[in-house]
VOFILO-635467 format. One record per residue: x, y, z of N, C-alpha, C, O, CB in turn. Coordinates in pm, whole numbers, padded with zeros to 5 digits, always signed. Each point is the difference from the previous one (the first is absolute). Glycine has a CB too. Example, Ala and Ser with C-alpha at 12.3 -4.5 7.8 and 13.67 -1.06 7.14 Angstrom:
% residues 2
+01319-00569+00780-00089+00119+00000+00090+00120+00000+00104-00002+00066-00293-00115+00059/+00154+00222-00197+00082+00119+00006-00077+00109+00073+00051+00111+00017+00067-00174-00232/
END
This chain:
% residues 260
-00901-01148+01696+00029-00150-00072-00112-00075-00010+00026-00089-00080+00188+00071+00166/-00315+00007-00050-00113-00121+00005-00071+00076-00094-00062-00052-00092+00042-00070+00340/+00029+00283-00222-00104+00105-00125+00048-00062-00100-00089-00049-00068+00063+00300+00142/+00153-00276-00121+00067-00011-00140-00028-00156-00009-00055-00019-00109+00263+00228+00106/-00199-00286+00046-00003-00163-00039-00134-00027+00070-00027-00102-00064+00304+00019+00061/-00374+00097+00079-00127-00109+00047-00078+00029-00040+00013+00032-00118+00017-00088+00276/-00192+00071-00088-00097+00001-00040-00039+00203+00011-00002+00082+00093-00041-00409-00018/+00024+00332-00193-00016+00147+00008-00133+00036+00136+00015+00082+00091+00067-00059-00407/-00192-00100+00296-00119+00042+00037+00029+00027+00149-00052+00084+00072-00090-00211-00256/+00238+00035+00213+00056+00030+00183+00059+00118+00014+00038+00010+00116+00028-00234-00062/-00045+00298-00103+00068+00143+00009-00126+00120-00074-00053+00078+00080+00355-00204-00116/-00342+00134-00107-00138+00063-00017-00119+00014+00040-00070+00101+00009+00160-00130-00113/-00115-00099+00131-00132-00042+00060-00054-00092-00131+00059-00043-00099-00115+00281+00277/-00094-00247-00128-00094-00125-00085-00046+00040-00103-00056-00089-00065-00021-00011+00233/+00074+00242-00231+00009+00013-00116+00039-00028-00072-00051-00022-00110+00021+00095+00161/+00205-00090+00001+00092-00085-00086+00025-00131-00017+00101-00046-00053-00029+00202+00089/-00160-00215+00006+00003-00172+00032+00031-00054-00168+00084-00083-00035-00308+00061+00283/+00148+00081-00316-00023-00084-00153+00156+00011-00065+00043-00089-00074-00338+00173+00011/+00360+00010+00092+00149-00013-00003+00096-00070+00040+00111+00006-00053-00170+00130+00043/+00027-00219+00117+00067-00081+00097+00108-00135-00089+00113-00036+00034-00360+00102+00158/+00191-00099-00271+00050-00099-00129+00064+00024-00107+00089-00071-00047-00240-00006+00094/+00101+00198-00102+00067+00036-00124+00117+00033-00013+00048+00080+00080-00211-00032-00119/+00230-00096-00054+00103-00027+00030+00098+00109-00076+00122+00016+00011-00206-00262+00042/+00004+00302-00119+00110+00135-00060-00067+00123+00078-00115+00025-00036+00177-00110-00250/-00007+00165+00388-00058+00109+00062+00137+00121+00030+00123-00001+00002-00341-00183+00114/+00116+00275-00096+00114+00133+00003+00024+00033+00169-00076+00038+00089-00026+00099-00351/+00237-00170+00258+00033-00016+00173+00186+00014+00000+00081-00038-00085-00333-00180+00163/+00270+00276+00031+00149-00014+00014+00024-00141-00006-00074-00092+00033+00109+00294+00103/+00139-00206-00207+00040-00144+00009+00040-00038+00147-00012+00072+00099+00093-00063-00346/-00040-00111+00243+00034-00060+00129+00153+00001+00012+00064+00059-00087-00274-00206+00087/+00275+00083+00107+00135+00041+00024+00097-00080-00085-00051-00112-00004-00013+00177+00233/+00161-00066-00290+00074+00110+00067-00019+00162-00091+00078+00093+00022+00116-00312+00074/-00286+00228-00176-00044+00116-00078-00078+00113+00066-00025+00117-00030+00024-00278-00140/-00033+00066+00294-00122+00107+00080+00091+00093+00056+00086-00048+00073-00287-00116+00010/+00202+00309-00104+00071+00091+00057-00059+00083+00070+00055+00102+00042+00067-00130-00185/-00259-00008+00170-00096+00107+00154+00023-00032+00086+00000-00123-00005-00172+00164-00044/+00196-00006+00144-00020-00016+00146-00079+00010+00029-00035-00102+00059+00158+00141-00012/-00236+00074-00047-00112+00057+00104-00057+00068-00112+00075+00036-00091+00027-00002+00348/-00221-00011-00261-00106+00078-00038-00035+00088+00068-00050-00054+00099-00007-00086-00188/+00051+00280+00102-00039+00107+00125-00124+00048-00039-00063+00053+00092+00291+00034-00028/-00275-00089-00154-00134+00036-00007-00051+00000-00185+00079+00001-00094-00038+00162+00364/-00193-00164-00281-00075+00018-00140-00083+00066+00031-00055-00006+00110+00083-00166-00216/-00059+00263+00001-00120+00101-00044-00024+00004-00122+00037+00076-00090+00002+00054+00242/-00130-00256-00147-00093-00007-00151-00088-00108+00041+00038-00082+00084+00141+00146-00288/-00333-00070+00132-00114-00064+00058+00062-00108-00034+00097+00002-00076-00307+00130+00066/+00143-00279+00080+00034-00133-00048-00082-00069-00101-00123-00007+00002+00209-00005+00204/-00014-00033-00289-00121-00066-00092-00077+00115-00137-00093-00029-00075+00028-00130+00344/+00148+00297-00264-00051+00063-00111+00118+00073-00069+00089+00059+00063-00322-00038+00044/+00224-00031-00262+00118+00061-00036+00006+00163-00020-00101+00065-00026+00132-00293-00072/+00059+00269+00109+00012+00179+00025+00160-00016+00032+00078-00095-00011-00355+00201+00144/+00292+00060-00079+00104+00029+00063-00021-00025+00134-00100+00002+00071+00161+00141-00230/+00113-00177+00185+00050-00035+00170+00114+00010+00043+00078+00027-00091-00205-00162+00095/+00180+00126+00104+00113+00024+00054+00049-00117+00095-00100-00048+00053+00038+00290-00085/+00173-00304+00073+00067-00071+00079+00152+00025+00027+00090+00041-00074-00263-00180+00005/+00170+00097+00219+00154+00035+00002+00032-00082+00092-00069-00023+00099+00088+00253-00160/+00100-00287+00033+00068-00117+00024+00135+00053+00052+00043+00113-00023-00171-00260-00157/+00211+00023+00273+00149+00042+00013+00048-00138-00048-00071-00091-00042+00084+00283+00255/+00124-00189-00200+00097-00109+00013+00122+00026+00036+00068+00094-00041-00177-00184-00098/+00149-00015+00237+00119-00012+00081+00126-00021-00075+00024-00114-00041-00165+00029+00209/+00236+00198-00194+00137-00118-00066+00084-00066+00108+00017+00015+00121+00030+00139-00330/-00016-00207+00146+00082-00143+00096+00150+00024-00077+00021+00026-00119-00256-00263+00156/+00320+00219+00063+00138-00019-00040+00041-00097-00067+00097+00009-00076-00067+00085+00231/-00130-00249-00130+00069-00123-00063-00096-00023-00101-00002-00110-00054+00126-00002+00251/-00201+00195-00230-00128-00004-00145+00064-00038-00073+00119+00027+00006-00260+00138-00006/+00088-00250-00107+00048-00049-00132+00017+00082-00090+00075-00030-00094-00162-00136+00130/+00018+00297-00031+00025+00114-00081+00085+00115+00005+00004+00096-00076-00178-00167+00063/+00241+00044+00114+00120+00094+00088+00126-00029-00117+00017-00114-00042-00093+00064+00362/+00173+00179-00375+00077-00004-00056+00105+00096+00009+00008+00105-00065-00156-00217-00025/+00222+00070+00171+00092+00116+00068-00055+00080+00113+00001+00122+00010+00092-00098-00224/-00138-00108+00292-00086+00103+00103-00094+00047-00008-00063+00059+00088+00191-00013-00050/-00166-00070-00193-00138+00101-00033-00106-00073-00070+00016-00107-00059+00123+00313+00027/-00232-00150+00043-00164-00095-00090+00073+00057-00112+00052+00110-00019-00351-00106+00155/+00285-00137-00224-00006+00022-00191-00112+00088-00022-00104-00001+00066+00178-00247-00152/-00046+00332-00022-00089+00094+00006-00133-00068-00121-00111+00053+00001+00329+00172+00081/-00190-00331-00169-00145-00084-00029-00058-00015+00129-00121+00018+00003+00194-00163-00203/-00009+00114+00322-00105-00082+00083-00053+00112+00074-00107-00017+00057+00218-00221-00030/-00060+00334-00021-00054+00148+00067-00136+00006-00082-00106-00006+00061+00359+00160-00012/-00250-00144-00175-00096+00018-00074-00124-00035+00012-00102+00067-00017+00252-00062-00076/-00128-00189+00144-00088-00109-00008-00007+00008+00200+00034-00102+00060+00053-00075-00364/-00114+00249+00352-00024+00039+00160-00108+00058-00026-00076-00006+00096+00290+00043+00019/-00261+00023-00212-00139+00101+00003-00105-00128-00084-00050+00023-00110+00180+00301+00078/-00151-00464+00110-00077-00106-00113-00136+00001+00092-00095-00076-00016+00318-00117-00106/-00215+00272+00199-00173+00041+00081-00117+00019-00073-00117-00029+00027+00225+00151+00122/-00041-00048-00279-00106+00035-00093-00098-00124-00060-00104+00021-00062+00275+00175+00004/-00108-00350+00095-00048-00083-00070-00113-00025+00126-00119-00013-00028+00337-00078-00159/-00178+00087+00309-00115-00035+00098-00080+00149-00009-00119-00013+00025+00260-00184+00161/-00114+00284-00206-00082+00102+00007-00150-00019-00161-00121+00005+00022+00402+00167+00131/-00234-00188-00264-00073-00035-00094-00086-00118+00049-00123-00005-00003+00289+00099-00160/-00068-00203+00217-00106-00128+00000-00103+00048+00093-00119-00009-00029+00287-00195-00007/-00119+00267+00169-00119+00067+00110-00148+00043-00082-00117-00020+00032+00337+00144+00131/-00162-00057-00282-00125+00060-00046-00066-00060-00110-00075+00065-00073+00160+00125+00149/-00057-00335-00095-00085-00108-00077+00007-00022-00095-00096-00035-00068-00013+00057+00154/+00262-00007-00142+00020-00010-00164-00038-00125-00064-00054-00017-00109+00241+00160+00131/-00139-00253+00095-00005-00096-00082-00139-00089-00033-00001-00105-00065+00237+00121+00145/-00377+00061-00009-00154-00023-00069+00030+00027-00122-00053-00066-00088-00109+00133+00258/+00248+00030-00200+00002+00016-00168+00092-00079-00083-00038-00047-00108-00017+00266+00151/+00173-00237+00002+00087-00091-00036-00046-00180-00023+00037-00085-00080+00110+00288+00212/-00248-00204-00014-00061-00160-00020+00150-00103+00000-00013-00078-00093-00241+00164-00093/+00338-00101+00232+00081-00073+00004+00063-00001-00131+00064-00101-00031-00172-00003+00209/+00098+00223-00277+00073-00075-00113+00094+00129-00061+00033+00007-00118-00249-00212+00051/+00244+00283+00146+00058+00132-00037+00113+00014+00090-00058-00002+00109-00156+00109-00186/+00359-00092+00107+00134+00019+00040+00053+00129+00000+00032+00053-00106-00008-00253+00034/-00007+00274+00217+00066+00116-00006+00141+00037-00051+00105-00058+00027-00252+00051+00128/+00129+00118-00236+00124+00011-00076+00031+00141+00043-00097+00075+00011+00054-00242-00220/+00166+00216+00236+00043+00131+00006+00049+00057-00161+00076-00070-00067-00001+00013+00342/-00124+00183-00327+00024+00056-00135+00085+00055+00023+00100-00048-00053-00268+00064-00040/+00188+00076+00154+00118+00125-00008-00041+00089+00143-00090-00032+00078+00111+00063-00393/+00069+00085+00327+00026+00112+00074+00122+00068-00028+00078-00011-00095-00204-00088+00250/+00128+00177-00048+00123+00132+00005+00049-00025+00118-00093+00003+00081-00004+00194-00203/+00225-00227+00187+00051-00024+00088+00121+00079+00051+00104+00005-00065-00213-00186-00003/+00092+00244+00190+00115+00079+00016+00053+00000+00177-00056+00000+00109-00042+00158-00349/+00229-00158+00191+00059-00040+00155+00057+00135+00034+00070+00075-00068+00006-00345+00045/-00141+00285+00186+00067+00133+00040+00102-00014+00059+00072+00099+00007-00241-00002+00009/+00206-00200+00037+00100+00011+00111+00096-00124-00033+00005-00043-00115-00175+00159+00308/+00263-00184-00067+00030-00131-00029-00039-00070+00019-00092+00028+00078+00196+00003-00083/-00097-00188-00026-00046-00094+00009-00029-00075+00126+00107-00048+00038-00023+00079-00231/-00162-00057+00259-00049-00057+00153+00105-00086+00060+00038-00099-00061-00285+00090-00003/+00280+00030+00144+00095-00114+00084-00056-00068+00136-00112+00020+00045+00308+00122-00131/-00120-00207+00130-00069-00069+00073-00047+00064+00149+00047+00104+00045+00073-00281-00189/-00223+00092+00212-00061+00087+00072-00121+00101-00001-00076+00025+00093+00271-00079-00076/-00196+00107-00150-00102+00127-00036-00145-00061-00019-00016-00122-00008+00209+00267-00128/-00275-00076+00130-00141-00033+00000-00049+00046-00137+00031+00118-00013-00062-00095+00272/-00032-00070-00365-00025+00083-00140-00169+00037+00045-00086-00085+00024+00279-00070-00249/-00204+00241+00227-00145+00045+00027-00064-00003-00151+00052+00093-00063+00004+00074+00293/-00118-00213-00284-00084-00008-00126-00141+00106-00028-00090-00050+00069+00181-00208-00038/-00130+00345-00081-00131+00076-00012-00072+00010-00143+00000+00096-00077+00099+00035+00266/-00168-00272-00205-00035-00039-00149-00160+00045-00042-00103-00031+00060+00282-00189-00034/-00164+00300-00147-00154+00047-00034-00026-00078-00113+00098-00048-00058-00100+00290+00135/-00127-00267-00127-00034-00037-00079-00096+00092-00068-00115+00024+00039+00187-00218+00061/-00017+00240-00197-00100+00164-00041-00141-00018-00122-00088+00084-00020+00370+00072+00039/-00265-00286-00083-00120-00039-00103+00007-00109-00063+00104-00062-00021-00131+00256-00018/-00106-00233-00003+00017-00116-00072-00101+00005-00138-00104+00064-00014+00173-00194+00252/-00011+00055-00317-00033-00031-00158-00047-00104-00052+00057-00101+00040+00084+00211-00060/-00233-00130-00065-00044-00135-00048-00015-00008-00153-00041+00096-00065-00080-00126+00282/+00153-00074-00266-00026-00011-00158-00042-00151+00006+00062-00106+00011+00128+00293-00130/-00344-00147+00106-00053-00192+00011+00094-00032+00105+00029+00078+00092-00088-00175-00361/+00111-00032+00253+00009-00107+00137+00119+00060+00082+00024-00008+00121-00103-00238-00248/+00149+00310+00026+00183+00082+00093-00067+00089+00051-00107+00057-00021+00337-00057-00131/-00112+00004+00258-00027+00131+00102+00116+00030+00034+00077-00094+00020-00280+00048+00079/+00258+00200-00078+00121-00015+00014-00032+00140+00154-00111+00051+00014+00253-00163-00340/-00048+00139+00400-00004+00080+00077+00139+00102-00040+00087-00026-00084-00239-00148+00257/+00140+00327-00061+00094+00066-00009+00021+00024+00108-00104-00009+00064+00083+00069-00241/+00144-00017+00265+00052+00023+00133+00098+00084-00015+00033+00051-00106-00087-00248+00193/+00124+00221+00063+00115+00048+00013+00002+00026+00139-00080+00057+00073+00105+00022-00296/+00122-00152+00253+00078+00063+00137+00112+00016+00042+00101-00007-00070-00233-00053+00118/+00130+00089+00109+00122+00013+00061+00068-00066+00094-00073-00031+00093+00008+00182-00150/+00205-00193+00073+00049-00052+00116+00094+00115+00031+00080+00063-00070-00110-00326+00026/-00013+00272+00205+00108+00048+00099+00029-00108+00095-00041-00111+00033-00032+00348-00046/+00186-00129+00048+00095-00078+00148+00022+00085+00101+00087+00080-00032+00052-00219-00096/-00189+00160+00260-00006+00073+00089-00040+00156-00049+00052+00106+00036+00107-00282+00078/-00299+00146-00232-00032+00137-00055+00042+00046-00076-00066+00092-00050+00029-00057+00178/+00179-00069-00189+00066+00052-00101-00015-00059-00145+00048-00109-00029+00092+00165+00214/-00182-00009-00239-00049-00079-00158+00117-00109-00102+00072+00037-00093-00226+00222+00075/+00147-00337+00049+00111-00105-00092-00018-00009-00120+00101+00013-00069-00080-00146+00218/-00185+00102-00238-00024-00058-00113-00153+00056+00003-00080+00032+00088+00266-00251-00097/-00187+00213-00131-00136+00069-00029-00036-00040-00131+00080+00009-00092-00043+00190+00232/-00183-00255-00159-00041-00045-00114-00092+00075-00087-00114-00022+00040+00159-00159+00072/-00045+00257-00210-00129+00044-00074-00038-00071-00163+00069-00053-00088-00011+00295+00234/-00177-00216-00131-00025-00036-00133-00038-00138-00004-00024-00040-00114+00175+00204+00032/-00163-00248+00174+00021-00167+00009-00112-00024-00071-00078+00090-00030+00191-00149+00257/-00129-00058-00258-00094-00107-00116+00011-00125+00011+00105-00065-00009-00084+00198-00150/-00151-00181+00183+00034-00144+00017-00162-00045-00074-00097+00068-00033+00299-00080+00302/-00174-00132-00273-00144-00055-00074-00016-00133+00029+00087-00034+00080-00078+00176-00272/-00095-00246+00157-00060-00095-00002-00030-00088-00125-00095+00018-00076+00038+00107+00253/+00183-00253-00193-00022-00011-00113+00003-00183-00024+00050-00065+00092+00052+00346-00142/-00142-00337-00043-00046-00139+00010+00185-00086-00071+00097+00062-00045-00471+00000-00012/+00361-00197+00072+00114-00030-00028+00005+00000-00158+00106+00031-00055-00075-00151+00283/-00148+00085-00304+00041+00075-00148+00015+00112-00060+00036+00013-00117-00108-00145+00105/+00043+00228+00097+00005+00129-00058+00187+00021+00093+00071+00094-00035-00434+00012-00002/+00404-00188+00129+00149+00009+00029+00083-00055-00108+00109+00048-00033-00155-00067+00268/-00016-00094-00293+00112-00067-00059+00027+00033-00138+00093-00043-00069-00136-00127+00216/-00080+00280-00192-00019+00030-00142+00075+00189-00003+00028+00069-00098-00309-00280+00056/+00294+00244+00198+00084+00138-00056+00121-00027-00075+00070-00099-00021-00139+00220+00215/+00069+00024-00234+00153+00006-00122+00091+00072+00100+00087+00045-00075-00196+00001-00210/+00132-00018+00374+00061+00019+00101+00006+00153+00033-00074+00057-00081+00185-00274+00034/-00058+00297+00124+00039+00135+00029+00034+00086-00097+00108-00044-00042-00046-00040+00215/-00089+00181-00235+00016+00136-00112+00028+00090+00075-00074+00029+00094-00079-00065-00260/+00266+00099+00143+00046+00150-00002+00004+00097-00065+00057-00015-00107+00018-00067+00183/-00136+00235-00043+00031+00064-00083+00147+00026-00048+00089-00015+00084-00294+00074-00007/+00237-00024-00191+00150+00060-00057+00036+00103+00082+00121+00013+00021-00155-00054-00258/-00044+00118+00289+00049+00089+00077+00080-00027+00126+00069+00097+00033-00242-00006-00134/+00182-00202+00183+00028-00007+00088+00145-00057-00009+00057-00029-00105-00296+00038+00173/+00286-00021+00049+00141-00091-00015+00001-00174+00031-00031-00045+00110+00140+00286-00024/-00081-00302-00166-00023-00071-00012+00108-00153-00091+00067+00017-00102-00274+00198+00169/+00194-00332+00000+00137-00072-00080-00101-00090-00129-00111-00040+00034+00333-00011+00232/-00190+00034-00356-00051-00134-00117+00096-00058-00072+00051+00053-00099-00245+00048+00050/+00225-00207+00092+00087-00097-00086+00164+00042+00014+00075-00009-00097-00291-00021-00086/+00267+00084+00336+00106+00049-00026+00026+00123-00063+00106+00036-00052-00087-00233+00064/-00119+00256-00004+00032+00155-00052-00110+00132+00059-00121+00009-00017+00216-00146-00227/-00029+00205+00297-00109+00115+00122-00018+00115-00081+00080+00049-00079+00022-00097+00335/-00208+00084-00228-00051+00135-00086-00010+00088+00107-00059-00021+00106-00084-00076-00301/+00218+00220+00154-00055+00116+00081-00159+00057-00043-00078-00023-00092+00348+00089+00114/-00270+00010+00087-00159+00086-00058-00025+00064-00107-00114-00004-00046+00094+00044+00224/+00140+00048-00252+00029+00021-00107+00027-00061-00135-00008+00054-00111+00037+00045+00272/+00007-00231-00127+00000-00096-00114-00088-00064-00071-00097-00042+00064+00236+00028+00030/-00136-00009-00218-00109-00086-00040+00053-00169+00025+00111-00037+00041-00203+00246-00236/-00017-00288+00159+00028-00148-00004+00085-00027-00116+00040-00113-00026-00255+00053+00134/+00245+00164-00180+00093-00080-00161+00138+00072+00034+00107-00044-00043-00318+00034-00204/+00202+00117+00324+00153+00009+00041+00018+00012+00181-00049+00083+00075+00103+00060-00341/+00015-00231+00289+00034-00013+00143+00126+00095+00009+00090+00028-00079-00186-00285+00119/+00055+00305+00127+00128+00136+00043+00115-00114+00007+00085+00002-00089-00225+00228+00279/+00147-00307-00111+00134-00095-00029-00059-00163+00037-00098-00037+00065+00313+00253+00021/-00108-00291-00157-00002-00127+00019+00102-00057+00135+00104+00052+00040-00170-00049-00314/+00004-00116+00321+00097-00030+00139+00028-00126-00087-00082-00058-00070-00023+00163+00350/+00254-00140-00259+00095-00126-00029+00070-00017+00101+00081+00084+00041-00058-00062-00257/-00051-00157+00282+00095-00057+00097+00152-00005-00032+00045-00068-00092-00239-00061+00149/+00255+00189+00009+00156+00026-00024+00100-00084+00118-00037+00004+00117-00035+00262-00221/+00149-00313+00083+00093-00098+00054+00117+00080+00031+00073+00013-00098-00159-00213-00031/+00141+00274+00265+00089+00076+00015+00106-00051+00041-00004-00100+00071-00131+00233-00053/+00261-00068-00059+00112-00058+00040+00039+00039+00130-00070+00082+00059+00127-00100-00276/+00067-00040+00283-00018+00074+00145+00035+00118+00023-00040+00051+00105+00066-00223-00030/+00057+00250-00163-00022+00125+00046-00122+00089-00020-00037+00097+00066+00251-00128-00087/-00281-00038-00110-00145+00063+00012-00074-00048+00117-00077+00091+00029+00062-00076-00271/-00004-00138+00345-00022+00017+00091+00011+00067+00099-00092+00002+00081+00086-00114-00171/+00123+00184+00111+00026+00072+00098-00036+00149-00003-00030+00070+00098+00188-00239-00075/-00147+00217-00190-00078+00090-00017-00143+00014+00070-00037+00084+00083+00174-00102-00268/-00212-00096+00123-00115-00005+00055-00054+00033+00180-00078+00067+00067+00111-00224-00289/+00094+00038+00230-00018-00023+00178-00008+00154+00012-00111+00051+00011+00274-00296+00089/-00050+00324-00102+00045+00129+00056-00074+00074+00000-00005+00092+00082+00169-00110-00125/-00267-00005-00082-00114+00122+00007-00086+00034+00098-00020-00090+00082+00019+00045-00268/-00076+00181+00208-00118-00032+00090-00117-00046-00043-00071-00081+00061+00152+00225+00045/-00108-00083-00233-00142+00001-00088+00047-00038-00108+00120-00024+00003-00252+00196+00083/+00067-00191-00207-00001+00040-00111-00033+00120-00038-00122+00014+00003+00104-00196-00014/+00075+00279-00026-00047+00154-00031-00111-00005-00104+00042-00044-00107+00197+00146+00148/-00348-00075-00042-00098+00028-00087+00008+00051-00105-00110+00047-00030+00034-00045+00171/+00155+00015-00221+00044+00074-00136+00045-00100-00072+00034-00104+00057+00030+00317+00022/-00055-00202-00200+00084-00044-00117+00074+00107-00071-00059+00104-00026-00099-00277-00003/+00301+00155-00009+00102+00100+00003-00043+00083-00147+00011+00122+00001+00201-00280+00153/-00241+00116-00231-00091+00070-00102-00135+00035-00001-00059+00034-00103+00195-00127+00010/-00193+00085+00217-00176+00004-00023-00006+00076+00135+00091+00012+00082-00195-00267-00226/-00025+00304+00151-00027+00029+00136-00123-00082+00024-00082+00054+00074+00187+00183-00068/-00139-00366-00056-00109-00103-00009+00038-00059+00130+00115-00041+00015-00153-00008-00281/-00057+00040+00370+00034-00020+00129+00028-00250-00064-00052-00080-00079-00167+00421+00297/+00322-00341-00121+00022-00166-00025-00059-00088+00080-00026-00115-00035+00220+00158-00033/-00215+00001+00170-00132-00101+00097-00078+00103+00114+00042+00083+00081+00126-00342-00078/-00308+00204-00044-00114+00068+00102+00029-00042+00145-00091-00013+00082-00102+00003-00264/+00307-00010+00209+00020-00075+00174+00142+00087-00010+00089+00020-00083-00211-00342+00124/+00085+00366+00104+00107+00090+00055+00090-00095+00062-00061-00099+00038-00079+00305+00003/+00321-00210-00007+00046-00101+00052-00064-00123-00010-00057-00069+00084+00139+00218+00031/-00051-00171-00298-00019-00152-00029+00072-00120+00045-00053-00098+00051-00007+00204-00214/+00206-00086+00136+00057-00056-00007-00016-00161-00100+00094-00078-00013-00062+00260+00223/-00136-00199-00257-00017-00083-00093+00040+00018-00175+00045-00081-00080-00210+00044+00280/+00129+00172-00213+00050+00042-00122+00168+00025-00045+00044+00037-00109-00281+00054+00142/+00320-00131+00109+00101+00045-00037+00097-00096-00079+00093+00016-00079-00145+00133+00261/-00026-00281-00111+00031-00095-00130-00037-00074-00149+00029-00107-00054+00019+00113+00243/-00131+00118-00222-00036-00035-00149+00098+00107-00085+00108+00044+00039-00390-00126+00011/+00241+00100-00127+00075+00044-00135-00094+00075-00096-00074-00070-00070+00227-00136+00085/-00158+00330-00026-00113+00032-00055+00063+00063-00157+00088+00086-00005-00239-00040+00269/+00089-00108-00379+00049-00010-00112+00031+00129-00041+00115+00016-00041-00221-00212+00001/+00015+00311+00042-00014+00120-00062+00145+00068+00053+00034+00071-00094-00326-00060+00085/+00379-00002+00100+00053+00050+00052+00087+00009+00124-00060-00035+00101-00078+00062-00241/+00268+00010+00159+00047-00021+00137-00071+00011+00118-00110+00056-00001+00268+00004-00097/-00115-00103+00193-00093+00033+00148+00118+00035+00074+00112-00050-00011-00331-00127+00023/+00167+00303+00097+00069+00047+00106+00005-00089+00109-00112-00037+00037+00058+00241-00107/+00143-00246+00129-00076-00082+00145+00108+00056+00090+00121-00013-00018-00240-00250-00063/+00062+00322+00171+00116+00091+00117+00100+00105-00074-00040+00099-00060+00063-00326+00222/+00083+00198-00150+00105+00082-00069+00060-00062-00106+00048+00075-00084-00005+00027+00274/-00034-00221-00208+00037-00056-00124-00109-00010-00124-00117+00037+00003+00272-00158+00156/-00101+00075-00243-00093-00046-00123+00031-00136-00046+00112-00035-00036-00128+00264-00045/-00076-00294+00084-00022-00116-00088-00009-00037-00106-00021-00120-00022-00031+00120+00137/
END
C-alpha cells in the first residue's frame, strides 16, 4: 500500500528520487482498488526498459467489496493482475513519461479456464512483459499473464497491449473501433460475425411480458440458441437469461419447450 501511495524512492532506491513529487506516475492504485497483497518475485533489470516478469498473490476475502454470490466478480479477477504496473514502473518507464503521460490498457484476449474464485483462495499471477515499441514520445508495451489457484489455471491473458498517453491525446480520442467481423452491439443492434453493418443479424427490442409470458420465461432453463426459422445464433452467451426478456423482430424465439 505504501508503494502505491507513498514516495517511490523509499522502495525502489535513490535512482527514483526524482519521481517522488511527480503527480503522474505509473503505479498500482491505492485502496480499495489495490488488489495485490504480495509481490513474490521480480525478474527484470531495474531502470532498464526490456522484457521482464513479476509474480504476485491476492487473497480472496469473503467480505471483500468485489464478492458477488460468494465469488469474485469476473472483471475484478482480471484486475488482480495489476502488478504489471509495478513491473513497468520498476523498469523506469516514468523517466520517459516525464510526468506527462499516464497508463492505459488498450486491449487483450482473456480466457476463463474454470470457476470464479471463492473466499479463502489465493490467486497467483505470473505476468510477463514481452516487448516494447515507441513512436516519437508515445510508448507501448505487450504482455501476457496467467492466474492460478493451487496450481490450476483460472485465467489467462494473451496479446495484452498497453501504452502511455497525454491528457490531450486521451481527450481527443474518438473511442473504440471494433472490426465488423466480431460480434458486437451498436445502437441497440447486434451484428453477427457474418453479417455486415448494413444488415443486422437481428434487432433487440425490449418487450413487456404478460403474466403468462413471465411464467414461460421463468420456467425456461435458458434461451435456446436458435431462431425458429434460422440456424443463426441468438446470443453469443450460453445460459444467458438476459435475452429471454427481449423480442427478436426477425422471428419467434424458442424458450425452453414453449414459443414466445
